[in-house]
TORPA-4810 file (N, C-alpha, C, O; in nm, 3 decimals):
<nodes>
NODE_1_1.476_2.440_-2.603_1.333_2.339_-2.612_1.420_2.207_-2.480_1.360_2.124_-2.412_X
NODE_2_1.503_2.221_-2.483_1.590_2.128_-2.390_1.485_2.198_-2.284_1.407_2.107_-2.257_X
NODE_3_1.446_2.311_-2.214_1.415_2.325_-2.096_1.272_2.363_-2.109_1.242_2.456_-2.034_X
NODE_4_1.160_2.312_-2.192_1.015_2.281_-2.233_0.951_2.193_-2.109_0.892_2.253_-2.019_X
NODE_5_0.963_2.071_-2.105_0.933_2.013_-2.046_0.962_2.002_-1.886_0.894_1.915_-1.831_X
NODE_6_1.056_2.081_-1.794_1.104_2.085_-1.657_0.988_2.240_-1.651_0.898_2.227_-1.568_X
NODE_7_0.988_2.358_-1.720_0.961_2.427_-1.686_0.757_2.444_-1.697_0.684_2.517_-1.630_X
NODE_8_0.726_2.357_-1.791_0.556_2.307_-1.785_0.544_2.198_-1.697_0.425_2.173_-1.676_X
NODE_9_0.645_2.101_-1.621_0.595_2.055_-1.529_0.637_2.194_-1.408_0.530_2.226_-1.358_X
NODE_10_0.707_2.247_-1.373_0.713_2.329_-1.260_0.660_2.432_-1.293_0.711_2.533_-1.244_X
NODE_11_0.560_2.448_-1.371_0.449_2.589_-1.349_0.312_2.464_-1.383_0.224_2.508_-1.457_X
NODE_12_0.294_2.323_-1.336_0.196_2.248_-1.346_0.156_2.186_-1.205_0.052_2.136_-1.163_X
NODE_13_0.322_2.216_-1.134_0.339_2.215_-1.014_0.255_2.337_-0.907_0.180_2.333_-0.810_X
NODE_14_0.303_2.413_-0.967_0.299_2.570_-0.902_0.170_2.523_-0.912_0.138_2.428_-0.841_X
NODE_15_0.085_2.577_-0.992_-0.057_2.548_-1.015_-0.110_2.466_-0.929_-0.200_2.513_-0.859_X
NODE_16_-0.059_2.276_-0.903_-0.109_2.248_-0.752_-0.111_2.291_-0.655_-0.197_2.263_-0.572_X
NODE_17_-0.014_2.374_-0.635_0.079_2.411_-0.456_-0.051_2.571_-0.434_-0.059_2.624_-0.324_X
NODE_18_-0.130_2.619_-0.547_-0.192_2.762_-0.532_-0.324_2.728_-0.468_-0.386_2.800_-0.389_X
NODE_19_-0.363_2.596_-0.516_-0.450_2.561_-0.423_-0.590_2.458_-0.488_-0.697_2.415_-0.445_X
NODE_20_-0.476_2.452_-0.673_-0.575_2.323_-0.705_-0.622_2.222_-0.597_-0.564_2.218_-0.488_X
NODE_21_-0.755_2.117_-0.630_-0.799_2.004_-0.583_-0.664_1.878_-0.639_-0.620_1.897_-0.752_X
NODE_22_-0.634_1.818_-0.597_-0.514_1.746_-0.605_-0.622_1.588_-0.656_-0.587_1.505_-0.572_X
NODE_23_-0.686_1.547_-0.713_-0.739_1.478_-0.800_-0.661_1.389_-0.911_-0.571_1.418_-0.990_X
NODE_24_-0.733_1.269_-0.884_-0.652_1.135_-0.980_-0.650_1.202_-1.153_-0.575_1.180_-1.248_X
NODE_25_-0.791_1.305_-1.131_-0.782_1.356_-1.288_-0.716_1.453_-1.313_-0.707_1.476_-1.434_X
NODE_26_-0.641_1.554_-1.218_-0.558_1.694_-1.215_-0.399_1.610_-1.291_-0.333_1.648_-1.388_X
NODE_27_-0.380_1.498_-1.208_-0.303_1.439_-1.202_-0.202_1.372_-1.379_-0.097_1.396_-1.440_X
NODE_28_-0.312_1.289_-1.389_-0.385_1.253_-1.536_-0.318_1.399_-1.652_-0.209_1.410_-1.708_X
NODE_29_-0.399_1.462_-1.651_-0.360_1.574_-1.680_-0.264_1.638_-1.706_-0.258_1.720_-1.798_X
NODE_30_-0.124_1.595_-1.584_-0.007_1.685_-1.590_0.090_1.543_-1.640_0.193_1.547_-1.707_X
NODE_31_0.051_1.476_-1.609_0.098_1.385_-1.707_0.079_1.390_-1.839_0.172_1.386_-1.920_X
NODE_32_-0.095_1.405_-1.883_-0.076_1.410_-2.038_0.030_1.547_-2.113_0.107_1.539_-2.208_X
NODE_33_-0.012_1.684_-2.012_0.110_1.792_-2.018_0.291_1.757_-2.054_0.376_1.792_-2.136_X
NODE_34_0.283_1.699_-1.979_0.413_1.648_-1.970_0.463_1.539_-2.082_0.574_1.552_-2.133_X
NODE_35_0.382_1.438_-2.115_0.368_1.376_-2.262_0.346_1.522_-2.415_0.420_1.540_-2.511_X
NODE_36_0.270_1.566_-2.392_0.216_1.641_-2.484_0.338_1.740_-2.545_0.355_1.778_-2.661_X
NODE_37_0.454_1.780_-2.366_0.549_1.882_-2.386_0.676_1.798_-2.526_0.715_1.808_-2.643_X
NODE_38_0.686_1.733_-2.419_0.782_1.634_-2.480_0.764_1.594_-2.639_0.861_1.614_-2.712_X
NODE_39_0.672_1.552_-2.680_0.604_1.522_-2.814_0.669_1.620_-2.927_0.723_1.598_-3.035_X
NODE_40_0.640_1.732_-2.857_0.608_1.916_-2.929_0.804_1.887_-2.905_0.865_1.822_-2.990_X
NODE_41_0.840_1.917_-2.841_1.020_1.913_-2.816_1.092_1.830_-2.939_1.190_1.879_-2.994_X
NODE_42_1.041_1.706_-2.980_1.100_1.580_-3.059_1.038_1.646_-3.226_1.098_1.655_-3.334_X
NODE_43_0.931_1.673_-3.196_0.926_1.724_-3.319_0.955_1.843_-3.418_0.953_1.861_-3.540_X
NODE_44_0.985_1.920_-3.295_1.067_2.093_-3.327_1.189_2.008_-3.342_1.193_1.969_-3.458_X
NODE_45_1.298_1.959_-3.266_1.412_1.894_-3.284_1.420_1.836_-3.435_1.514_1.858_-3.512_X
NODE_46_1.327_1.773_-3.458_1.344_1.699_-3.607_1.334_1.808_-3.694_1.438_1.823_-3.759_X
NODE_47_1.221_1.914_-3.726_1.239_1.978_-3.792_1.381_2.070_-3.798_1.454_2.080_-3.896_X
NODE_48_1.395_2.118_-3.701_1.551_2.185_-3.731_1.653_2.121_-3.715_1.760_2.180_-3.697_X
NODE_49_1.645_1.949_-3.718_1.777_1.916_-3.845_1.746_1.920_-3.933_1.827_1.973_-4.008_X
NODE_50_1.615_1.876_-3.999_1.642_1.882_-4.159_1.617_2.027_-4.154_1.734_2.065_-4.145_X
NODE_51_1.565_2.109_-4.153_1.617_2.277_-4.220_1.760_2.276_-4.224_1.806_2.314_-4.332_X
NODE_52_1.860_2.235_-4.119_1.991_2.292_-4.140_2.043_2.167_-4.201_2.162_2.187_-4.225_X
NODE_53_2.005_2.039_-4.241_2.098_1.980_-4.368_2.017_2.044_-4.494_2.086_2.097_-4.581_X
NODE_54_1.889_2.043_-4.507_1.832_2.153_-4.620_1.964_2.214_-4.652_2.047_2.162_-4.726_X
NODE_55_1.979_2.343_-4.584_2.052_2.484_-4.548_2.166_2.395_-4.618_2.183_2.422_-4.737_X
NODE_56_2.271_2.261_-4.547_2.348_2.256_-4.553_2.367_2.223_-4.721_2.460_2.275_-4.782_X
NODE_57_2.276_2.137_-4.784_2.281_2.074_-4.892_2.307_2.173_-4.982_2.413_2.158_-5.042_X
NODE_58_2.204_2.331_-5.029_2.252_2.438_-5.095_2.306_2.522_-5.074_2.267_2.635_-5.104_X
NODE_59_2.456_2.485_-4.994_2.538_2.540_-5.034_2.674_2.478_-5.120_2.726_2.367_-5.109_X
NODE_60_2.723_2.626_-5.238_2.818_2.531_-5.286_2.905_2.439_-5.197_2.912_2.437_-5.074_X
NODE_61_2.983_2.348_-5.310_3.084_2.286_-5.278_3.216_2.354_-5.172_3.272_2.313_-5.071_X
NODE_62_3.228_2.455_-5.241_3.354_2.486_-5.219_3.293_2.585_-5.046_3.359_2.563_-4.945_X
NODE_63_3.236_2.631_-5.042_3.237_2.672_-4.944_3.178_2.566_-4.797_3.176_2.611_-4.683_X
NODE_64_3.145_2.459_-4.824_3.126_2.318_-4.775_3.277_2.318_-4.676_3.273_2.329_-4.553_X
NODE_65_3.389_2.306_-4.746_3.476_2.237_-4.723_3.553_2.328_-4.633_3.665_2.296_-4.594_X
NODE_66_3.490_2.451_-4.598_3.588_2.551_-4.530_3.521_2.546_-4.440_3.548_2.612_-4.340_X
</nodes>
């Protein structure tokens, strides 16, 4: 999850270096890609946190103390 944003940006820049035209629409797309990737990472982190808390709440109290 922590590497999702850097890898997507590296991929976008690599595509740009391979011959795509550097128009303003392309840069807007790269910025949108970074924002969408960051948003997806936050949602996934929230889901994993809630799932871990749910599992912890279901464990018996005797096992939680260990």
